[in-house]
C-alpha positions, 0 to 999 in steps of 0.5 A, spaced: 885 379 593 880 385 593 883 387 600 890 386 598 889 390 592 886 396 596 893 396 600 897 397 594 898 390 591 896 389 584 890 385 582 893 381 576 886 378 575 884 385 572 888 383 566 884 377 564 877 379 566 871 378 560 871 385 557 865 388 553 866 394 549 862 399 545 864 399 537 864 406 533 856 405 533 855 404 540 853 397 540 856 392 545 861 387 543 862 380 547 867 376 543 874 377 545 876 377 537 871 383 536 874 387 542 881 386 541 880 389 534 876 395 537 882 396 542 887 395 536 884 401 532 883 405 538 891 404 540 893 405 533 889 412 532 890 415 539 897 418 538 896 420 531 889 423 532 893 428 538 898 430 533 893 432 528 889 436 532 895 440 534 895 448 531 900 450 525 907 449 528 910 456 529 917 453 527 921 457 532 924 452 535 927 448 529 933 444 528 937 450 527 935 453 534 937 447 537 944 447 534 945 454 537 942 452 544 947 446 544 953 450 542 952 455 547 952 450 552 959 448 549 957 441 550 962 436 547 959 432 541 964 426 539 962 422 533 958 416 537 959 409 534 956 403 537 961 397 539 960 390 537 960 385 543 963 379 545 960 372 547 962 373 554 958 379 555 952 376 552 952 370 557 952 375 563 946 378 560 942 371 559 944 369 566 941 375 569 934 374 566 928 374 570 926 367 569 919 369 570 919 375 565 913 375 561 915 373 553 912 376 547 909 373 541 915 369 539 914 365 546 921 365 548 920 365 555 925 368 560 926 361 563 928 358 556 933 363 555 936 363 562 937 355 562 940 355 555 945 361 556 951 357 555 948 354 548 944 361 546 950 366 548 954 365 541 948 365 536 944 371 540 951 375 540 952 374 533 945 377 532 946 383 536 953 384 532 950 383 525 944 388 527 950 393 529 954 392 523 948 392 518 945 398 522 938 394 522 934 392 527 931 385 527 924 385 524 921 380 529 924 384 535 919 390 533 912 386 534 909 387 540 903 384 544 899 389 548 895 387 554 889 392 556 889 393 563 883 397 566 884 403 569 878 407 571 871 409 569 866 405 564 869 398 562 866 399 555 870 405 553 877 403 551 880 409 553 879 407 560 884 401 559 892 402 559 896 398 554 901 394 557 906 392 551 910 385 551 916 385 547 921 379 545 926 378 550 931 378 545 929 385 543 931 387 550 937 384 550 939 388 544 936 394 546 940 393 553 947 393 549 945 400 545 942 403 552 949 402 556 953 405 550 949 411 549 948 412 557 956 412 557 956 417 552 951 422 554 954 421 561 961 422 559 960 428 555 955 431 560 949 432 555 943 431 559 939 437 562 942 437 569 935 438 572 932 432 569 931 427 574 927 421 570 930 415 568 937 416 570 941 413 575 942 416 582 936 420 580 929 420 582 922 423 584 926 425 590 931 428 587 926 433 583 922 435 589 928 436 593 931 441 587 924 444 588 923 444 595 930 447 596 929 453 591 922 455 594 925 455 601 931 459 599 927 464 596 923 464 602 929 466 606 930 472 601 923 474 601 921 472 595 915 469 592 915 463 587 911 462 582 910 455 579 906 452 573 906 444 573 905 442 566 902 435 564 903 432 557 898 428 553 901 421 551 908 424 550 912 418 549 907 416 544 907 422 540 915 423 539 916 424 531 921 420 529 924 425 524 925 430 529 928 425 534 933 423 529 935 430 527 936 431 535 941 425 535 945 428 529 946 434 533 948 430 539 954 427 535 951 420 533 954 418 527 950 416 520 951 409 522 948 409 529 942 414 526 941 409 521 940 403 526 935 408 530 931 409 523 931 401 523 929 400 530 923 405 530 920 404 523 915 399 521 913 397 528 907 392 529 903 390 535 897 385 536 892 386 542 891 380 546 885 379 550 882 373 553 886 368 549 884 372 542 889 376 538 887 382 534 889 384 527 895 387 526 896 394 528 901 399 526 905 404 530 907 410 526 910 415 531 913 415 539 918 410 542 916 403 543 912 402 550 915 397 554 922 398 551 929 399 554 931 404 549 924 408 549 925 412 556 932 414 554 930 416 547 925 421 550 930 424 555 934 426 548 928 428 545 926 433 550 933 435 552 933 442 549 926 444 552 930 449 557 932 453 550 925 456 550 925 459 557 929 464 562 925 461 568 928 455 571 925 448 569 925 442 573 923 435 569 922 428 571 921 425 564 915 428 561 912 431 568 915 438 568 914 445 572 916 452 570 919 456 576 920 463 577 922 468 583 921 475 585 918 479 590 913 482 586 907 477 584 906 481 578 913 480 575 912 473 576 906 473 573 908 476 567 915 472 566 911 465 567 906 468 562 911 469 557 915 463 558 909 458 558 907 461 551 914 460 549 914 453 552 907 451 549 910 453 542 916 449 543 911 443 544 907 444 538 914 444 534 916 438 537 909 435 536 907 434 543 901 436 546 899 439 553 893 437 557 889 443 559 883 439 561 881 436 568 886 441 571 892 437 569 896 443 567 896 448 573 899 453 577 900 455 584 905 461 588 909 459 594 910 464 600 911 465 607 905 465 612 905 473 613 905 474 606 900 469 603 894 474 604 897 480 602 898 478 595 894 477 589 893 471 584 896 468 578 893 469 571 897 465 567 894 463 560 896 460 553 891 463 547 884 462 550 887 457 555 887 459 562 891 455 567 887 454 574 891 456 580 890 452 586 892 453 594 895 446 594 897 441 588 900 434 587 906 434 583 910 427 582 906 424 588 908 429 593 903 434 596 905 441 596 901 447 599 903 454 598 907 455 605 911 449 604 909 446 611 909 439 609 902 438 613 898 436 608 903 430 606 904 428 613 896 428 614 896 424 608 902 419 610 898 418 617 892 417 614 894 411 609 899 408 615 893 408 620 888 405 615 893 399 613 895 398 620 887 397 622 887 392 617 893 388 620 890 388 627 884 385 624 888 380 621 893 379 627 891 372 629 892 369 622 899 372 621 906 370 624 911 375 626 915 374 620 909 375 615 907 381 619 914 384 619 914 383 611 907 386 610 909 392 614 915 393 610 912 392 604 905 396 605 907 401 611 914 403 611 914 406 603 909 411 606 914 414 611 920 414 606 917 417 599 920 423 598 921 425 605 927 429 604 922 434 601 917 435 606 919 432 613 924 438 614 919 443 613 914 440 618 912 443 625 914 440 631 907 437 633 906 434 626 913 431 627 911 428 634 905 425 630 909 421 625 914 419 630 908 416 634 905 413 628 911 410 626 912 407 634 905 403 633 907 401 626 914 398 629 911 395 635 906 391 630 
């Protein structure tokens, strides 16, 4: 299992290992119930503590400024209402459920709902329609089961665990109905920001990196330098302010009844931490969108949809991963422009109760140039108040490795290294694998390395790197 995990497959045992945590006094706790409660307290306070540390909001990017922003974009905003659904629609949703889908605290499994679709379609469709009619989300559907999964670092520190949220499957059925209607409205009226690539159909990390790649390379062709600030937000989905979100929904044409439904959906949410068969005490969620939900990502896109109002530079987004880009022949002009726009963007984050991650080189900057100009220009000097943004000769953005000349070399070397490592493993196990199993493992563990955002880095490669990749792929294909 450890070997397979090292090749990129998840190790499910990490979720059920015995956990020992330190309490607030630094004492180790060994009982699952005690540790579940430590996790409960940590997860309950995480977002609120981040928000409490924010400086006083400058109130520059208020509801009024957002309304003016949307008016200038001439976005068509109709009075959006939810529509009730029929039994046939719900039946199709039930039979499409993954039978292995994990259940929430209600214990209703995917297998049970799928097998009982004919009988359950009528009562569940009535629950969905009553929810829409009364603008109320069922209380039982707002209770989550959190399972902590270890990430890295000390095993005794709760901050080194990621909470996986399991919601009742019926909750997700109601959410899916609302999501489909919202998505249709947003798409028909072209409301979502054009350079937002996260959680949208026909968009991906490949889309965002391709936008960025084209922008930088077109600048090279015009003799322009490109400055970029890659911005990392801390727990962005968890710190969303519910009142601000409802105000933004109103600005986009959501009716009073649909706003009331979302108020009910977001309020009074509870969770219990499940650890080694024990449940914690009840925890409450006062801000953020529900983790593990279907509506959460779309609501986040709406929340940050007005981010471009703060800047004149171009802004490329993949959900909460964003980068600020500006081009000019003079690096000093780029530096000045990015400083101004980055400061305004930081103010907008504070107004929206979002927190930038300045530590651990999370937010960073880089400039891109052709090789002939690279050594002739200086350095970027971007800051916000007392925070200096560190410049790097190469950065990782959305899993893609970008160097200052956009050659793609470091990405190609990374791909070759990973592929060779996994090929060696397959060669060592060759006698135990059938031809069919080898092909399956190659497709699962090796091919994705060639495919990932290849349109953003492969065309820029020098011929010698292209030949090395082709040679590596030939070896992989023979395997």
